[in-house]
TORPA-4810 file (N, C-alpha, C, O; in nm, 3 decimals):
<nodes>
NODE_1_-16.126_14.934_6.658_-16.250_14.880_6.603_-16.349_14.859_6.717_-16.311_14.814_6.825_M
NODE_2_-16.473_14.891_6.693_-16.579_14.879_6.792_-16.600_14.731_6.827_-16.606_14.647_6.738_D
NODE_3_-16.612_14.701_6.955_-16.629_14.561_6.997_-16.762_14.503_6.952_-16.773_14.382_6.930_S
NODE_4_-16.865_14.588_6.939_-16.994_14.538_6.889_-16.984_14.489_6.745_-17.045_14.389_6.709_N
NODE_5_-16.907_14.558_6.664_-16.889_14.515_6.524_-16.812_14.384_6.519_-16.840_14.298_6.436_I
NODE_6_-16.714_14.370_6.607_-16.637_14.244_6.612_-16.728_14.129_6.652_-16.723_14.021_6.592_I
NODE_7_-16.812_14.150_6.753_-16.906_14.046_6.796_-17.008_14.016_6.685_-17.043_13.900_6.662_E
NODE_8_-17.055_14.119_6.619_-17.147_14.103_6.507_-17.084_14.014_6.400_-17.146_13.919_6.352_F
NODE_9_-16.961_14.045_6.364_-16.889_13.969_6.261_-16.864_13.826_6.308_-16.876_13.732_6.229_T
NODE_10_-16.831_13.808_6.436_-16.808_13.674_6.489_-16.935_13.590_6.478_-16.930_13.474_6.435_R
NODE_11_-17.051_13.648_6.517_-17.178_13.575_6.507_-17.214_13.545_6.361_-17.266_13.438_6.330_D
NODE_12_-17.186_13.640_6.275_-17.218_13.622_6.133_-17.129_13.517_6.068_-17.172_13.445_5.979_L
NODE_13_-17.005_13.509_6.112_-16.907_13.423_6.046_-16.912_13.277_6.090_-16.856_13.190_6.023_S
NODE_14_-16.976_13.248_6.202_-16.975_13.110_6.252_-17.085_13.022_6.193_-17.079_12.900_6.204_T
NODE_15_-17.183_13.083_6.133_-17.296_13.007_6.076_-17.266_12.969_5.931_-17.199_13.043_5.859_K
NODE_16_-17.316_12.852_5.890_-17.301_12.807_5.752_-17.427_12.845_5.675_-17.539_12.820_5.720_T
NODE_17_-17.407_12.906_5.559_-17.518_12.954_5.478_-17.525_12.873_5.348_-17.423_12.835_5.290_Y
NODE_18_-17.649_12.848_5.305_-17.667_12.774_5.179_-17.704_12.866_5.064_-17.696_12.825_4.947_T
NODE_19_-17.745_12.989_5.095_-17.784_13.082_4.989_-17.761_13.225_5.033_-17.744_13.253_5.152_S
NODE_20_-17.761_13.315_4.938_-17.748_13.458_4.966_-17.866_13.507_5.049_-17.851_13.592_5.136_R
NODE_21_-17.984_13.453_5.021_-18.106_13.492_5.092_-18.094_13.457_5.241_-18.131_13.536_5.328_K
NODE_22_-18.043_13.339_5.270_-18.025_13.297_5.408_-17.923_13.386_5.480_-17.942_13.423_5.596_E
NODE_23_-17.815_13.419_5.410_-17.713_13.508_5.466_-17.773_13.645_5.497_-17.752_13.699_5.605_Y
NODE_24_-17.848_13.701_5.403_-17.910_13.832_5.423_-18.009_13.831_5.539_-18.017_13.927_5.616_D
NODE_25_-18.084_13.724_5.551_-18.182_13.711_5.659_-18.112_13.710_5.795_-18.155_13.777_5.888_K
NODE_26_-18.005_13.635_5.805_-17.928_13.629_5.931_-17.861_13.764_5.959_-17.850_13.805_6.074_H
NODE_27_-17.816_13.832_5.855_-17.756_13.964_5.868_-17.857_14.062_5.930_-17.822_14.139_6.019_F
NODE_28_-17.980_14.058_5.882_-18.086_14.147_5.934_-18.115_14.113_6.080_-18.134_14.203_6.162_V
NODE_29_-18.120_13.984_6.114_-18.145_13.942_6.252_-18.036_13.995_6.345_-18.065_14.044_6.454_T
NODE_30_-17.911_13.985_6.301_-17.801_14.035_6.383_-17.801_14.188_6.393_-17.762_14.244_6.495_L
NODE_31_-17.846_14.252_6.287_-17.857_14.399_6.293_-17.953_14.441_6.403_-17.927_14.537_6.476_R
NODE_32_-18.063_14.369_6.415_-18.161_14.400_6.519_-18.106_14.365_6.657_-18.128_14.439_6.754_K
NODE_33_-18.035_14.254_6.665_-17.979_14.210_6.793_-17.876_14.309_6.846_-17.880_14.346_6.963_K
NODE_34_-17.785_14.352_6.760_-17.677_14.442_6.802_-17.711_14.590_6.784_-17.634_14.677_6.826_Y
NODE_35_-17.825_14.618_6.723_-17.870_14.756_6.699_-17.765_14.839_6.624_-17.734_14.952_6.662_K
NODE_36_-17.713_14.779_6.520_-17.619_14.849_6.433_-17.621_14.788_6.295_-17.666_14.675_6.276_L
NODE_37_-17.572_14.864_6.199_-17.566_14.817_6.060_-17.425_14.843_6.006_-17.399_14.947_5.947_C
NODE_38_-17.335_14.747_6.026_-17.196_14.770_5.982_-17.182_14.764_5.831_-17.255_14.693_5.763_P
NODE_39_-17.088_14.840_5.781_-17.056_14.836_5.638_-16.976_14.710_5.609_-16.919_14.649_5.700_K
NODE_40_-16.974_14.672_5.482_-16.894_14.554_5.444_-16.746_14.577_5.474_-16.673_14.484_5.508_K
NODE_41_-16.702_14.701_5.459_-16.561_14.730_5.487_-16.530_14.709_5.635_-16.421_14.663_5.669_T
NODE_42_-16.624_14.743_5.724_-16.602_14.720_5.867_-16.597_14.571_5.897_-16.516_14.526_5.979_D
NODE_43_-16.683_14.495_5.831_-16.682_14.349_5.851_-16.549_14.291_5.803_-16.492_14.204_5.868_I
NODE_44_-16.502_14.338_5.689_-16.374_14.289_5.636_-16.258_14.321_5.730_-16.166_14.241_5.745_R
NODE_45_-16.263_14.438_5.793_-16.157_14.476_5.887_-16.159_14.389_6.012_-16.056_14.372_6.077_K
NODE_46_-16.275_14.334_6.048_-16.287_14.251_6.167_-16.245_14.106_6.144_-16.215_14.036_6.240_C
NODE_47_-16.242_14.062_6.023_-16.212_13.921_5.994_-16.076_13.877_6.051_-16.068_13.769_6.108_I
NODE_48_-15.970_13.958_6.038_-15.843_13.914_6.098_-15.846_13.904_6.250_-15.760_13.839_6.309_P
NODE_49_-15.942_13.969_6.315_-15.951_13.969_6.461_-16.030_13.850_6.516_-16.042_13.834_6.637_L
NODE_50_-16.083_13.767_6.426_-16.164_13.651_6.466_-16.082_13.525_6.447_-15.996_13.518_6.359_I
NODE_51_-16.110_13.424_6.530_-16.043_13.295_6.518_-16.071_13.234_6.381_-16.187_13.211_6.346_D
NODE_52_-15.967_13.208_6.304_-15.981_13.161_6.165_-16.050_13.025_6.156_-16.113_12.995_6.055_K
NODE_53_-16.038_12.943_6.259_-16.097_12.809_6.253_-16.250_12.812_6.263_-16.317_12.717_6.223_T
NODE_54_-16.304_12.921_6.315_-16.449_12.932_6.331_-16.519_12.999_6.213_-16.641_12.997_6.204_K
NODE_55_-16.442_13.058_6.124_-16.500_13.127_6.008_-16.538_13.024_5.903_-16.454_12.944_5.861_I
NODE_56_-16.662_13.027_5.860_-16.709_12.931_5.760_-16.677_12.982_5.619_-16.662_13.102_5.595_T
NODE_57_-16.667_12.887_5.529_-16.638_12.922_5.389_-16.756_12.996_5.324_-16.737_13.084_5.241_E
NODE_58_-16.877_12.959_5.364_-16.994_13.026_5.306_-17.002_13.172_5.351_-17.048_13.258_5.275_S
NODE_59_-16.957_13.200_5.474_-16.952_13.340_5.519_-16.856_13.419_5.432_-16.887_13.530_5.389_F
NODE_60_-16.740_13.362_5.405_-16.641_13.431_5.321_-16.698_13.454_5.180_-16.675_13.558_5.119_M
NODE_61_-16.770_13.356_5.131_-16.826_13.367_4.996_-16.929_13.479_4.988_-16.928_13.559_4.894_K
NODE_62_-17.019_13.485_5.085_-17.129_13.583_5.077_-17.093_13.720_5.133_-17.156_13.819_5.095_F
NODE_63_-16.995_13.728_5.219_-16.963_13.859_5.278_-16.857_13.935_5.198_-16.859_14.058_5.196_S
NODE_64_-16.768_13.866_5.135_-16.659_13.932_5.064_-16.695_13.962_4.920_-16.674_14.073_4.873_I
NODE_65_-16.749_13.866_4.851_-16.779_13.884_4.709_-16.898_13.974_4.689_-17.000_13.963_4.758_R
NODE_66_-16.884_14.063_4.593_-16.995_14.149_4.556_-17.075_14.082_4.446_-17.019_14.009_4.364_K
NODE_67_-17.202_14.105_4.445_-17.284_14.054_4.336_-17.265_14.149_4.219_-17.303_14.266_4.227_I
NODE_68_-17.209_14.100_4.112_-17.183_14.184_3.997_-17.294_14.177_3.895_-17.386_14.097_3.906_G
NODE_69_-17.284_14.261_3.797_-17.384_14.260_3.690_-17.373_14.133_3.608_-17.469_14.093_3.542_K
NODE_70_-17.257_14.070_3.611_-17.240_13.949_3.532_-17.315_13.830_3.591_-17.329_13.726_3.526_S
NODE_71_-17.363_13.845_3.715_-17.434_13.733_3.776_-17.569_13.708_3.711_-17.629_13.603_3.732_S
NODE_72_-17.618_13.803_3.634_-17.747_13.784_3.569_-17.737_13.703_3.440_-17.839_13.668_3.381_S
NODE_73_-17.615_13.673_3.396_-17.591_13.596_3.274_-17.648_13.664_3.150_-17.686_13.597_3.054_D
NODE_74_-17.654_13.796_3.153_-17.700_13.872_3.038_-17.586_13.964_2.996_-17.530_14.038_3.077_V
NODE_75_-17.552_13.960_2.869_-17.447_14.045_2.817_-17.509_14.142_2.718_-17.580_14.103_2.626_T
NODE_76_-17.480_14.269_2.738_-17.533_14.372_2.650_-17.417_14.432_2.574_-17.324_14.487_2.634_V
NODE_77_-17.422_14.423_2.445_-17.319_14.483_2.361_-17.377_14.603_2.289_-17.487_14.597_2.234_L
NODE_78_-17.304_14.711_2.291_-17.350_14.831_2.223_-17.244_14.877_2.126_-17.125_14.851_2.144_T
NODE_79_-17.287_14.945_2.024_-17.196_14.994_1.923_-17.197_15.146_1.926_-17.302_15.207_1.946_S
NODE_80_-17.081_15.210_1.907_-17.081_15.356_1.904_-17.149_15.411_1.779_-17.191_15.527_1.777_P
NODE_81_-17.160_15.331_1.675_-17.227_15.370_1.551_-17.333_15.265_1.517_-17.307_15.175_1.437_F
NODE_82_-17.451_15.276_1.577_-17.554_15.175_1.552_-17.595_15.168_1.405_-17.605_15.270_1.336_P
NODE_83_-17.617_15.049_1.361_-17.659_15.029_1.222_-17.757_14.913_1.215_-17.761_14.828_1.304_E
NODE_84_-17.834_14.912_1.110_-17.926_14.802_1.087_-17.938_14.782_0.937_-17.896_14.866_0.858_Y
NODE_85_-17.996_14.670_0.899_-18.009_14.638_0.758_-18.154_14.655_0.715_-18.246_14.604_0.779_T
NODE_86_-18.172_14.730_0.606_-18.305_14.751_0.551_-18.296_14.734_0.401_-18.220_14.803_0.334_K
NODE_87_-18.373_14.642_0.348_-18.372_14.612_0.204_-18.231_14.579_0.155_-18.187_14.630_0.052_D
NODE_88_-18.161_14.495_0.230_-18.025_14.450_0.198_-17.923_14.565_0.192_-17.818_14.551_0.129_D
NODE_89_-17.952_14.677_0.256_-17.859_14.788_0.264_-17.835_14.822_0.411_-17.926_14.816_0.493_K
NODE_90_-17.712_14.856_0.441_-17.678_14.894_0.578_-17.717_15.040_0.600_-17.677_15.128_0.525_T
NODE_91_-17.795_15.062_0.705_-17.842_15.197_0.739_-17.781_15.235_0.874_-17.792_15.159_0.970_V
NODE_92_-17.717_15.351_0.880_-17.656_15.398_1.003_-17.750_15.493_1.076_-17.828_15.564_1.014_Y
NODE_93_-17.742_15.492_1.205_-17.825_15.581_1.285_-17.770_15.723_1.271_-17.669_15.756_1.332_N
NODE_94_-17.836_15.803_1.194_-17.790_15.937_1.162_-17.788_16.029_1.284_-17.699_16.113_1.297_L
NODE_95_-17.885_16.013_1.372_-17.893_16.100_1.490_-17.767_16.089_1.575_-17.712_16.190_1.619_C
NODE_96_-17.722_15.966_1.598_-17.603_15.947_1.680_-17.479_16.000_1.609_-17.393_16.061_1.673_L
NODE_97_-17.470_15.977_1.479_-17.355_16.028_1.404_-17.349_16.180_1.410_-17.241_16.237_1.426_C
NODE_98_-17.464_16.246_1.397_-17.467_16.392_1.406_-17.432_16.440_1.547_-17.363_16.540_1.564_L
NODE_99_-17.479_16.369_1.646_-17.447_16.404_1.783_-17.296_16.398_1.806_-17.238_16.488_1.867_L
NODE_100_-17.233_16.293_1.759_-17.088_16.279_1.773_-17.016_16.389_1.697_-16.920_16.446_1.747_I
NODE_101_-17.062_16.419_1.577_-17.002_16.524_1.496_-17.007_16.659_1.568_-16.906_16.729_1.578_F
NODE_102_-17.125_16.696_1.617_-17.140_16.825_1.683_-17.063_16.830_1.816_-17.014_16.936_1.855_F
NODE_103_-17.054_16.719_1.882_-16.976_16.714_2.006_-16.829_16.737_1.978_-16.763_16.812_2.049_T
NODE_104_-16.778_16.673_1.874_-16.638_16.692_1.837_-16.611_16.835_1.790_-16.508_16.893_1.823_L
NODE_105_-16.703_16.890_1.714_-16.687_17.028_1.668_-16.685_17.126_1.786_-16.605_17.219_1.790_M
NODE_106_-16.774_17.104_1.881_-16.779_17.190_1.999_-16.651_17.178_2.079_-16.597_17.278_2.126_T
NODE_107_-16.601_17.055_2.093_-16.475_17.033_2.164_-16.361_17.108_2.095_-16.280_17.173_2.161_F
NODE_108_-16.355_17.098_1.964_-16.249_17.167_1.889_-16.261_17.318_1.905_-16.160_17.387_1.916_M
NODE_109_-16.383_17.369_1.906_-16.403_17.513_1.922_-16.352_17.560_2.058_-16.292_17.666_2.070_M
NODE_110_-16.376_17.479_2.159_-16.334_17.517_2.295_-16.183_17.506_2.309_-16.118_17.599_2.358_I
NODE_111_-16.128_17.393_2.267_-15.985_17.368_2.287_-15.899_17.454_2.196_-15.801_17.515_2.241_V
NODE_112_-15.933_17.460_2.070_-15.847_17.530_1.974_-15.897_17.671_1.941_-15.838_17.740_1.858_Y
NODE_113_-16.004_17.712_2.006_-16.062_17.843_1.983_-16.089_17.867_1.835_-16.059_17.973_1.780_E
NODE_114_-16.146_17.765_1.772_-16.181_17.772_1.630_-16.330_17.800_1.620_-16.409_17.747_1.698_I
NODE_115_-16.367_17.882_1.526_-16.509_17.915_1.508_-16.558_17.855_1.377_-16.509_17.887_1.269_H
NODE_116_-16.659_17.767_1.391_-16.719_17.703_1.274_-16.858_17.760_1.253_-16.923_17.811_1.345_F
NODE_117_-16.902_17.749_1.131_-17.038_17.785_1.101_-17.113_17.657_1.070_-17.079_17.585_0.976_T
NODE_118_-17.216_17.629_1.150_-17.295_17.509_1.127_-17.393_17.535_1.016_-17.461_17.638_1.016_Y
NODE_119_-17.402_17.448_0.924_-17.496_17.447_0.812_-17.565_17.578_0.794_-17.647_17.592_0.703_F
</nodes>
C-alpha cells in the first residue's frame, strides 16, 4: 500500500466530523495536500494499518457507509401491470400489456423456433 494513502487515511481518520458536508470538505482539503484522490476501497484497506485508538467513530460512519437511495426517505412502488380507476371501473394500461405480450412471443420464437403471425 502506498505510504501517501496511509498518511491520507490517518489524517482523515483522526478528525471528528459532525456532518457529511464537513467530512467531504476535509476530504477535498487532504486531496489537495497529498495531491491524490484515493478510492474508498483504498481507504478501507488502510484502516487496519492505523492505530485503532486514533480512529474516530464519525470517520468510520462517513467513510465506510455508502449513501443509499433510502436516505431520501422516498419509496417508489411500481407495478408490472399499471392500472387506474375510471368511472368506478379498473382500467389496465394496454400499452404495457401489449409490450409484455410481444416480448414473450418474441422470446418463444427465438427459444422454441416457433413462428407466430401477429394480428
